[in-house]
C-alpha positions in Angstrom: 0.0 -0.1 0.0 1.2 3.6 -0.6 2.1 5.6 2.0 -1.0 6.9 3.9 -1.2 10.7 4.0 -3.7 13.0 5.8 -5.3 13.9 2.5 -5.8 10.0 1.7 -7.2 9.4 5.2 -9.7 12.5 4.8 -10.7 11.1 1.7 -11.2 7.5 3.1 -13.1 8.9 6.1 -15.3 10.9 3.8 -16.2 8.2 1.3 -17.1 5.6 4.1 -19.1 7.7 6.5 -16.4 8.3 9.3 -15.8 12.0 9.0 -17.2 14.8 6.8 -16.1 18.4 6.5 -18.0 20.7 8.8 -20.8 22.5 7.2 -19.9 21.2 3.9 -23.1 22.3 2.4 -22.2 25.9 2.7 -18.7 25.3 1.7 -17.3 24.3 5.1 -15.7 25.9 7.9 -12.1 25.7 8.5 -10.9 23.2 11.1 -14.5 21.7 11.9 -15.5 18.2 11.1 -18.6 16.3 11.6 -18.5 12.6 12.6 -20.7 10.4 10.3 -22.5 7.4 11.2 -19.6 5.1 11.4 -17.2 7.6 12.9 -19.9 8.3 15.7 -20.0 4.7 16.4 -16.2 4.4 16.6 -16.0 7.5 18.6 -18.4 6.1 21.2 -16.8 2.8 21.4 -13.4 4.6 22.4 -15.4 6.4 25.0 -16.8 3.2 26.2 -13.3 1.6 26.1 -11.9 4.6 28.4 -14.8 4.4 30.8 -14.2 0.7 31.0 -10.4 1.0 31.9 -10.6 4.3 33.9 -14.0 4.3 35.7 -15.3 0.8 36.0 -12.1 -1.1 36.6 -10.5 1.1 38.9 -11.4 1.5 42.7 -12.9 4.9 44.0 -13.2 6.3 40.2 -16.1 8.5 39.6 -17.4 10.3 36.3 -19.0 13.7 36.2 -20.6 15.7 33.3 -19.7 19.2 34.0 -21.2 22.2 32.0 -19.3 23.8 29.1 -20.0 27.2 30.3 -18.7 28.0 33.8 -18.6 31.0 36.1 -16.0 33.3 34.7 -14.2 33.4 38.0 -13.1 29.8 37.3 -11.0 30.9 34.6 -9.6 33.7 36.5 -8.6 31.2 39.3 -7.1 28.7 36.8 -5.0 31.5 35.0 -6.5 31.0 31.8 -7.9 34.6 31.5 -4.4 35.9 32.2 -2.1 33.6 30.5 -3.7 31.0 28.3 -2.1 32.2 25.1 -0.3 31.2 21.8 2.8 32.7 20.3 1.5 34.0 17.0 3.3 35.9 14.3 2.0 37.2 10.8 3.6 36.9 7.4 3.8 40.6 6.1 3.6 39.4 2.5 0.5 37.0 2.3 -1.0 38.3 5.7 -1.5 34.8 7.1 -1.0 34.1 10.8 1.0 31.1 12.2 2.0 29.7 15.5 5.7 30.3 16.1 6.1 27.0 17.7 4.4 25.2 14.8 6.8 26.8 12.4 9.9 25.7 14.3 8.6 22.2 14.7 7.9 21.8 11.0 11.5 23.1 10.3 12.9 20.8 12.8 10.9 18.3 14.7 13.7 17.7 17.3 13.9 21.5 18.1 11.4 21.5 21.0 10.0 25.0 20.9 8.1 24.2 24.0 11.3 24.6 26.0 12.0 28.1 24.4 11.0 31.8 25.4 9.3 33.9 23.2 12.4 35.7 22.4 14.3 32.4 21.8 11.5 31.3 19.3 12.0 34.6 17.4 15.7 34.3 17.3 15.4 30.7 16.0 13.0 31.7 13.2 15.3 34.6 11.9 18.6 32.6 12.3 17.3 29.6 10.5 15.4 31.6 8.1 12.1 29.7 8.7 9.8 30.2 5.7 6.1 31.0 5.6 4.4 27.8 4.9 1.9 29.5 2.5 4.1 31.9 0.3 7.5 31.0 1.2 8.4 34.5 2.5 10.6 34.9 5.4 9.1 38.4 6.3 7.5 38.1 9.6 6.2 40.3 12.5 7.3 39.9 16.0 5.6 37.3 18.0 2.5 38.4 20.0 0.5 36.3 22.3 -3.2 35.8 21.8 -5.7 34.3 24.3 -7.3 31.2 23.1 -10.6 31.3 24.8 -13.7 31.8 23.0 -15.9 34.5 24.7 -19.6 35.0 24.4 -22.4 37.2 26.2 -24.6 36.0 28.7 -27.6 38.3 29.4 -31.2 39.3 27.9 -29.9 42.6 26.5 -26.7 43.8 25.2 -26.4 46.5 28.1 -26.5 44.0 30.9 -24.7 41.1 29.2 -21.8 39.5 31.0 -18.7 37.9 29.4 -18.7 34.1 29.8 -16.3 31.5 28.1 -16.6 28.3 26.4 -14.2 26.0 28.4 -10.8 25.6 26.8 -10.4 22.3 28.9 -12.5 19.8 30.9 -10.1 19.7 33.9 -11.7 22.5 35.9 -15.2 20.8 35.9 -13.4 18.1 37.9 -11.7 20.3 40.2 -14.8 22.6 41.2 -16.6 19.3 41.9 -13.9 17.9 44.1 -15.8 18.6 47.2 -19.0 17.5 45.8 -17.6 14.1 44.7 -15.9 13.8 48.0 -19.0 14.5 50.0 -21.6 12.4 48.0 -19.4 9.4 47.4 -18.2 9.1 50.8 -14.8 8.5 49.5 -11.2 8.9 50.7 -7.8 9.7 49.3 -6.6 8.7 46.8 -9.6 8.9 44.5 -10.2 9.9 40.9 -12.7 11.9 38.9 -13.0 11.4 35.2 -14.9 13.2 32.4 -15.4 13.1 28.8 -16.5 16.2 27.1 -16.0 19.2 24.5 -13.5 21.8 24.8 -12.9 24.8 22.6 -9.6 26.7 21.6 -9.4 29.7 19.4 -6.1 28.6 17.9 -4.2 28.8 14.6 -4.2 25.3 13.2 -1.7 23.5 11.0 -4.5 21.6 8.9 -3.5 18.1 10.0 -7.1 16.8 9.4 -8.6 16.4 13.0 -5.3 16.4 15.0 -5.8 20.0 15.9 -9.3 21.6 15.7 -11.0 24.3 17.4 -13.5 22.1 19.0 -12.4 18.8 20.2 -13.2 16.1 22.9 -11.1 15.3 25.9 -11.1 12.2 28.1 -9.9 13.7 31.4 -8.9 11.9 34.7 -7.8 13.5 37.9 -6.4 11.7 40.8 -6.5 13.5 44.1 -3.7 12.2 46.6 -1.7 13.1 49.6 1.8 15.0 49.0 4.2 12.3 49.0 2.2 9.8 47.1 2.2 12.0 44.0 5.4 10.7 42.5 4.4 7.0 42.6 1.1 7.9 41.1 2.5 10.1 38.3 4.8 7.2 37.3 2.0 4.8 37.5 -0.4 6.6 35.2 2.3 7.1 32.6 2.6 3.3 32.5 -1.3 2.9 32.6 -1.6 5.2 29.6 0.8 3.1 27.5 -0.9 -0.1 28.5 -4.3 1.5 27.5 -3.1 2.5 24.1 -1.6 -1.0 23.5 -4.9 -2.7 24.5 -6.6 -0.5 21.7 -4.2 -1.9 19.1 -1.5 0.7 19.1 1.8 -0.8 18.7 4.7 0.1 21.3 7.1 1.0 18.4 4.9 3.8 17.2 4.4 5.4 20.7 6.9 7.2 22.7 7.2 9.2 25.8 8.2 12.9 25.5 9.1 14.5 28.9 8.4 18.2 29.0 11.7 20.1 29.3 9.9 23.4 30.1 7.2 23.1 32.9 4.4 25.2 33.7 4.9 27.2 36.9 2.7 24.8 38.9 3.9 21.4 37.5 6.3 19.2 39.3 6.5 16.8 36.3 4.9 16.5 32.8 5.1 13.9 30.1 3.3 13.2 26.8 2.8 9.9 24.9 3.1 10.7 21.4 2.0 8.5 18.2 4.0 8.6 15.0 1.5 10.1 12.4 2.4 10.6 8.8 3.5 14.4 9.7 5.5 13.1 12.6 5.3 12.5 16.2 2.1 14.1 17.8 0.7 14.2 21.2 -2.3 11.7 22.2 -2.1 11.7 26.1 -0.4 13.9 28.7 0.4 12.9 32.3 1.0 15.8 34.6 1.9 16.2 38.2 0.0 19.5 39.0 0.7 19.7 42.7 -1.8 21.4 44.8 -2.0 24.5 42.6 -5.6 24.0 41.2 -7.4 23.5 44.3 -5.4 26.1 46.3 -6.3 28.5 43.5 -9.9 27.8 43.7 -9.9 27.9 47.5 -8.3 31.3 47.3 -10.9 32.8 44.6 -14.1 31.1 45.9 -13.3 31.7 49.5 -14.2 28.1 50.4 -11.9 25.5 52.1 -10.7 22.8 49.7 -8.7 21.1 52.5 -9.2 17.3 52.9 -9.5 15.9 56.4 -7.4 12.8 56.9 -9.0 10.7 59.6 -5.9 8.5 60.1 -3.4 11.5 60.6 -5.8 13.8 61.8 -4.4 16.4 59.5 -6.0 18.9 57.0 -4.2 19.4 53.7 -5.0 20.5 50.0 -4.5 17.4 47.9 -1.9 16.9 45.1 -3.5 16.1 41.6 -2.2 13.9 38.9 -3.7 14.4 35.5 -4.0 11.9 32.8 -5.7 13.4 29.8 -6.5 11.9 26.4 -7.5 13.7 23.3 -10.3 11.5 21.8 -10.1 13.0 18.4 -6.4 12.2 18.1 -6.8 8.9 19.6 -9.3 8.2 16.8 -7.2 9.4 14.2 -4.2 7.2 15.5 -6.5 4.2 15.5 -7.5 5.0 11.9 -3.9 5.1 10.6 -2.9 2.2 12.5 -5.7 0.0 11.2 -6.3 1.0 7.6 -4.3 -1.0 5.1 -4.4 -2.5 1.5 -3.4 -6.1 1.1 -3.1 -8.7 -1.8 -5.7 -11.3 -2.2 -5.3 -14.2 -4.5 -3.4 -13.4 -7.8 -3.9 -10.0 -8.7 -6.6 -8.7 -6.2 -6.2 -6.1 -3.5 -8.6 -5.6 -0.5 -9.0 -2.3 1.4 -9.3 -3.5 5.1 -9.7 -1.6 8.3 -8.1 -4.0 10.7 -9.3 -2.2 14.0 -9.5 -3.9 17.2 -13.1 -5.6 17.1 -14.1 -3.9 20.4 -13.8 -0.6 18.6 -15.4 -1.7 15.3 -18.5 0.3 14.5 -20.3 -2.6 13.5 -19.6 -6.2 14.9 -21.1 -8.3 12.2 -22.5 -8.0 8.7 -25.5 -10.4 7.8 -25.7 -11.7 4.3 -28.1 -14.0 2.4 -26.1 -15.9 0.1 -29.1 -16.0 -2.3 -31.6 -13.1 -2.0 -34.7 -14.8 -3.1 -34.1 -17.9 -1.1 -32.2 -16.9 2.1 -33.2 -13.3 2.7 -36.0 -13.9 5.1 -33.9 -16.2 7.5 -31.0 -13.7 7.2 -33.3 -10.9 8.3 -34.5 -12.8 11.3 -31.0 -13.3 12.3 -30.1 -9.7 11.8 -33.0 -8.4 13.7 -32.2 -10.8 16.7 -28.6 -9.9 16.8 -29.6 -6.1 16.6 -30.8 -6.2 20.2 -27.3 -7.2 21.4 -24.9 -5.4 19.2 -24.3 -3.3 16.3 -25.0 -5.3 13.1 -25.5 -4.5 9.4 -27.4 -6.1 6.6 -26.5 -6.3 3.0 -27.9 -8.3 0.1 -26.7 -6.3 -2.9 -24.2 -7.6 -5.3 -21.9 -10.7 -5.0 -20.9 -12.3 -1.8 -17.4 -11.2 -2.7 -18.2 -7.6 -3.0 -20.2 -7.7 0.1 -17.1 -9.1 1.9 -15.1 -6.3 0.6 -17.6 -3.7 1.7 -17.4 -5.0 5.3 -13.7 -5.2 5.2 -13.2 -1.6 4.3 -15.3 -0.4 7.1 -13.6 -2.8 9.7 -16.6 -5.2 10.5 -14.8 -8.2 12.2 -17.3 -10.9 11.0 -19.4 -11.6 8.2 -22.2 -14.0 8.6 -23.6 -15.9 5.5 -26.9 -17.4 5.6 -27.1 -20.3 3.2 -28.9 -23.6 2.5 -27.4 -25.2 5.7 -28.7 -22.5 7.6 -32.2 -23.5 6.5 -31.6 -27.3 6.9 -29.4 -27.5 10.2 -29.3 -24.1 11.7 -25.7 -23.1 11.1 -24.3 -20.1 9.4 -20.9 -19.6 7.7 -18.8 -16.9 9.7 -16.0 -15.4 8.1 -13.1 -13.6 10.1 -12.2 -10.1 8.7 -8.3 -10.5 9.4 -7.7 -14.1 8.4 -10.6 -14.5 5.8 -11.0 -18.0 7.2 -14.5 -19.5 7.4 -16.2 -21.7 10.0 -19.6 -22.9 10.8 -21.4 -21.6 13.7 -24.8 -22.6 15.2 -27.3 -19.8 14.9 -28.2 -20.2 18.6 -24.4 -19.7 19.6 -23.9 -16.7 17.1 -24.5 -13.8 19.4 -22.3 -15.4 22.2 -19.4 -16.1 19.7 -19.3 -12.5 18.4 -19.8 -11.0 21.6 -17.0 -13.0 23.2 -14.6 -12.1 20.3 -15.4 -8.4 20.1 -14.5 -7.7 23.9 -11.7 -5.4 25.1 -9.2 -7.3 27.1 -7.3 -5.0 29.5 
């Protein structure tokens, strides 16, 4: 198969109903994307996998769903109002705007602009004559800092409208609910709060499909602990994240840790896990030791105590936080790049197949009547029965070979063919997507067989 590019992946996703251009009917809106029927199913399966591994399997782990719109004081306390900015500069010739760190990374992926000051980034761009990616000019303005939050107005009339913000991250929803979860769940440290939700950032994007967009989903996980336990938990969640990705089918050789050289002022340690995309290494997870910064700030700005009372030591203290955050859209993209392939079949034939983990596959089985006139009634009975237990599809159009190819192309793990033997002795022909091997399975055992072989094992 030819090397997979972002352009090819975008075309595939559009053709097969995974991802469409946002507002395509009206010419689109830059860096917005709509998930189609199969993409929505895959995305939901990724959420379910995260919930299974981070909420269901772990002790004292709780999920919340906080509002996107929050009291503006939240963002003052978190520091986003004052310092949530991107280093941007303009090309004087073509008038396009760019992130300085992205220009440097495109020039040299090993340059690590995250460790540079604004002045050092500007010096690098001048010294290495970094070109504008649009027109090739090297005539840039100085770097300026732009706040990334989307602001909107809340109020009946313009005269009394107050400014509120679309959240740029989910984490603050977990922090402001720390006391609520502690109280209602009657839990003790260490415990965790997770959340899946949309976030919004008004940033310049490099156009790598869904890798960086202005609207995206995060799977956030915050573990509250006693100071002194934080370093062990930080190391634990770095490893846990890698195990999670491997369980989803991302191989270790295409994943790597990237420790932050330059830390945020509140952070004790920070590390990303990166996946090797066609454009290079890109972050899909971040693990951070945030110390007691967040809860201390919310205590200061709200005037309410965020202290935890330790019944064993009889002490009061503000917990440390270990954050493990996952970009859902980026993980989706990594899974697609890892799974989509072309492989030779027989002599000169080639099949397009999405070898996605069966637990993530949008459709678990495709039901085919071998001969439409003879087998469709029984095939539809089986289809309607399986539909109550899992996502399945039904296809009676074209040759059986073409139907196999259509199912392979969208990652369906099993194809179930209903034939004369089904009518005579109650067995179907079950074809495996990856091996293309076929076996006979009793109709009564079919649902159990498919369910057992499409589970996530972690």
